[in-house]
PAVEX-351500 format. One record per residue (C-alpha): residue number from 1; x, y, z. Coordinates in Angstrom, 3 decimals. Each point is the difference from the previous one (the first is absolute). Layout:
<rs>
{r NUM {X Y Z}}
...
</rs>
This chain:
<rs>
{r 1 {-82.073 -8.195 90.736}}
{r 2 {-2.886 -0.831 2.335}}
{r 3 {-2.339 -0.449 -2.971}}
{r 4 {2.554 -2.327 -1.615}}
{r 5 {0.117 -2.231 3.097}}
{r 6 {-3.794 -0.317 -0.134}}
{r 7 {0.255 -0.923 -3.694}}
{r 8 {2.568 -2.697 0.790}}
{r 9 {-2.294 -1.522 2.619}}
{r 10 {-3.040 0.168 -2.304}}
{r 11 {1.935 -1.698 -2.791}}
{r 12 {1.076 -2.775 2.359}}
{r 13 {-3.617 -0.607 1.026}}
{r 14 {-1.125 -0.199 -3.624}}
{r 15 {2.798 -2.471 -0.810}}
{r 16 {-0.419 -2.360 2.982}}
{r 17 {-2.891 -2.020 -1.511}}
{r 18 {1.992 -0.557 -3.206}}
{r 19 {3.007 -1.411 1.866}}
{r 20 {0.383 -3.766 -0.222}}
{r 21 {3.511 -0.676 1.306}}
{r 22 {1.377 0.457 3.469}}
{r 23 {3.130 1.814 -1.245}}
{r 24 {-2.052 2.600 -1.873}}
{r 25 {-2.329 0.304 2.971}}
{r 26 {2.930 0.616 2.357}}
{r 27 {1.429 2.643 -2.352}}
{r 28 {-3.401 1.686 -0.208}}
{r 29 {-0.379 0.023 3.798}}
{r 30 {3.441 1.578 0.239}}
{r 31 {-0.966 2.742 -2.454}}
{r 32 {-3.249 0.603 1.907}}
{r 33 {1.986 0.214 3.265}}
{r 34 {2.338 2.570 -1.547}}
{r 35 {-3.036 2.040 -1.012}}
{r 36 {-1.505 -0.274 3.472}}
{r 37 {3.199 0.906 1.842}}
{r 38 {0.688 2.819 -2.443}}
{r 39 {-3.494 1.372 0.574}}
{r 40 {0.560 -0.013 3.760}}
{r 41 {3.286 1.880 -0.336}}
{r 42 {-1.375 2.542 -2.450}}
{r 43 {-3.115 0.483 2.138}}
{r 44 {2.046 1.040 3.012}}
{r 45 {2.085 2.408 -2.059}}
{r 46 {-3.098 1.467 -1.654}}
{r 47 {-1.739 0.609 3.327}}
{r 48 {3.143 1.722 1.273}}
{r 49 {0.172 2.237 -3.082}}
{r 50 {-3.633 1.091 -0.336}}
{r 51 {-0.923 0.468 3.664}}
{r 52 {1.012 2.230 2.849}}
{r 53 {1.937 -1.695 2.806}}
{r 54 {-2.909 0.379 2.429}}
{r 55 {-2.506 -1.800 -2.211}}
{r 56 {2.087 -2.955 -1.193}}
{r 57 {-1.170 -2.320 2.768}}
{r 58 {-3.641 0.790 -0.775}}
{r 59 {0.524 -0.638 -3.722}}
{r 60 {1.858 -3.252 0.626}}
{r 61 {-2.696 -1.212 2.395}}
{r 62 {-2.682 0.681 -2.621}}
{r 63 {2.030 -1.842 -2.618}}
{r 64 {0.374 -2.939 2.400}}
{r 65 {-3.763 -0.007 0.699}}
{r 66 {-0.832 -0.033 -3.712}}
{r 67 {2.583 -2.754 -0.577}}
{r 68 {-1.493 -2.068 2.821}}
{r 69 {-3.496 0.504 -1.432}}
{r 70 {1.179 -1.216 -3.399}}
{r 71 {1.706 -3.015 1.537}}
{r 72 {-3.164 -0.807 1.950}}
{r 73 {-2.114 0.152 -3.158}}
{r 74 {2.553 -2.170 -1.796}}
{r 75 {0.038 -2.531 2.832}}
{r 76 {-3.808 -0.200 -0.060}}
{r 77 {0.046 -0.529 -3.780}}
{r 78 {2.667 -2.684 0.420}}
{r 79 {-2.168 -1.724 2.598}}
{r 80 {-2.916 -0.070 -2.424}}
{r 81 {2.259 -1.372 -2.765}}
{r 82 {1.276 -2.736 2.318}}
{r 83 {-3.534 -0.974 0.951}}
{r 84 {-1.044 -0.193 -3.663}}
{r 85 {3.160 -2.002 -0.779}}
{r 86 {-0.041 0.467 -3.746}}
{r 87 {2.670 0.819 -2.554}}
{r 88 {-2.107 2.860 -1.312}}
{r 89 {-0.341 1.435 3.508}}
{r 90 {3.725 -0.115 0.709}}
{r 91 {0.839 1.450 -3.391}}
{r 92 {-2.573 2.772 0.326}}
{r 93 {1.318 0.908 3.436}}
{r 94 {3.564 0.342 -1.281}}
{r 95 {-1.073 1.909 -3.110}}
{r 96 {-2.210 2.345 2.061}}
{r 97 {3.028 1.033 2.017}}
{r 98 {1.699 1.429 -3.117}}
{r 99 {-2.519 2.836 -0.514}}
{r 100 {0.353 0.940 3.672}}
{r 101 {3.634 0.887 -0.679}}
{r 102 {-0.984 1.885 -3.155}}
{r 103 {-2.616 1.944 1.991}}
{r 104 {2.674 0.889 2.561}}
{r 105 {2.280 1.160 -2.820}}
{r 106 {-2.835 2.161 -1.360}}
{r 107 {-0.473 1.622 3.402}}
{r 108 {3.742 0.582 0.288}}
{r 109 {-0.034 1.898 -3.297}}
{r 110 {-2.149 2.641 1.732}}
{r 111 {2.767 0.763 2.497}}
{r 112 {2.218 2.865 -1.157}}
{r 113 {3.348 -1.183 -1.319}}
{r 114 {2.969 0.753 2.219}}
{r 115 {3.625 0.007 -1.014}}
{r 116 {2.877 -1.536 1.911}}
{r 117 {1.265 1.680 3.143}}
{r 118 {2.835 2.398 -0.731}}
{r 119 {3.394 -1.158 1.144}}
{r 120 {1.234 1.861 3.083}}
{r 121 {2.903 2.370 -0.678}}
{r 122 {3.317 -1.809 0.166}}
{r 123 {-1.551 -3.472 -0.188}}
{r 124 {1.510 -2.357 -2.530}}
{r 125 {-1.997 -1.946 -2.543}}
{r 126 {-1.167 -3.438 1.240}}
{r 127 {0.952 0.910 3.580}}
{r 128 {-2.058 -2.817 1.519}}
{r 129 {1.817 -2.574 -2.136}}
{r 130 {3.328 1.096 1.475}}
{r 131 {-1.207 -0.686 3.546}}
{r 132 {0.994 -3.687 0.073}}
{r 133 {-1.793 -1.010 3.232}}
{r 134 {-3.206 1.686 -1.218}}
{r 135 {0.345 -1.605 -3.431}}
{r 136 {0.639 -3.466 1.484}}
{r 137 {-2.993 0.301 2.331}}
{r 138 {-2.233 1.206 -2.840}}
{r 139 {1.112 -2.883 -2.203}}
{r 140 {-0.617 -2.518 2.784}}
{r 141 {-3.455 1.460 0.691}}
{r 142 {-0.807 -0.231 -3.706}}
{r 143 {0.960 -3.659 -0.163}}
{r 144 {-1.960 -0.793 3.158}}
{r 145 {-3.024 1.916 -1.314}}
{r 146 {-0.208 -2.260 -3.052}}
{r 147 {-0.470 -3.052 2.198}}
{r 148 {-3.143 1.666 1.348}}
{r 149 {-1.638 -0.315 -3.430}}
{r 150 {1.784 -2.727 -1.921}}
{r 151 {0.234 -2.734 2.635}}
{r 152 {-3.664 0.074 1.089}}
{r 153 {-1.227 0.134 -3.607}}
{r 154 {2.218 -2.812 -1.157}}
{r 155 {-0.082 -2.304 3.024}}
{r 156 {-3.477 0.479 1.449}}
{r 157 {-1.840 0.157 -3.310}}
{r 158 {-1.072 -3.184 -1.692}}
{r 159 {1.123 0.167 -3.593}}
{r 160 {-2.671 -1.990 -1.741}}
{r 161 {0.667 -1.197 -3.524}}
{r 162 {-3.173 -2.008 -0.332}}
{r 163 {-2.570 1.173 -2.561}}
{r 164 {-2.366 0.798 2.871}}
{r 165 {2.280 2.633 1.562}}
{r 166 {2.584 1.445 -2.403}}
{r 167 {0.703 2.950 2.299}}
{r 168 {1.470 0.410 3.455}}
{r 169 {-2.384 -1.328 2.638}}
{r 170 {0.484 1.273 3.530}}
{r 171 {-0.691 -2.363 2.865}}
{r 172 {-0.244 0.424 3.732}}
{r 173 {2.615 -1.569 2.242}}
{r 174 {-2.498 -2.480 1.462}}
{r 175 {-1.042 -1.768 -3.172}}
{r 176 {1.724 -2.851 -1.760}}
{r 177 {1.530 2.251 -2.656}}
{r 178 {1.468 2.529 2.422}}
{r 179 {1.534 -2.684 2.181}}
{r 180 {2.882 -0.573 -2.367}}
{r 181 {-1.008 -3.595 -0.788}}
{r 182 {-0.355 -1.153 -3.561}}
{r 183 {-3.571 -0.594 -1.063}}
{r 184 {-0.696 -2.909 -2.361}}
{r 185 {-0.851 1.202 -3.501}}
{r 186 {1.513 3.453 0.567}}
{r 187 {3.408 1.054 -1.258}}
{r 188 {2.310 1.441 2.626}}
{r 189 {2.210 2.905 -1.151}}
{r 190 {2.612 -0.768 2.623}}
{r 191 {0.444 -3.542 -1.300}}
{r 192 {-1.060 -1.685 3.261}}
</rs>
C-alpha cells in the first residue's frame, strides 16, 4: 500500500506539466493529496508493525530528519527555479519530483512485507466504523486535512495559461502575483 501511495504521487507530478485547465489541476492536486495523506497513515502503521515499541521514536525521528532534508533540497531547487524564471525550469523542477517518489517506492520494496494486524478475539469486523464519535472525528479530520493541500495549491499558486508558463508557477506572498491582485496580461483562475 505504501508503494502505491508513492506511485500515485509520482504520477501526479508527471501529469502536472500537461495540465492546462484549472478543474483538471484541482482534481490532480486532490489525487496527489490523497497519496500524500495515505502515505503518512501507512508510514505510521508500518513503523508500528516492523519495530519494537522502544525504538519507534528513534525510527520516526530519523524518518522526519530524512523528510526534512528532502524538503530542504526541494526548497533550494525551487529557489533556483524561481530565480531562473523560465518555463523549462519550472517544468523540470516538477518533473524531477516524480522520480523522487519512485526512488522512495523502490526503497520501500526492500522492507519486508507485513500482513494486517490480527483481529483481537471477540472483536467484530469494522469495529472502528461502529464507534460513531471516532468515525465522525476521523471524517472531520480527513476533510480538514484536504484543505492543507488543496487550498494552498489552488489559491496561492498562479495558474498561468500564457505560452511562457504553461505550468503552475509558485509565487511568494510579497510579489504582485501572490498578492491576489490580477496582473495585466495574465489569466486569473479565480476569475478576478
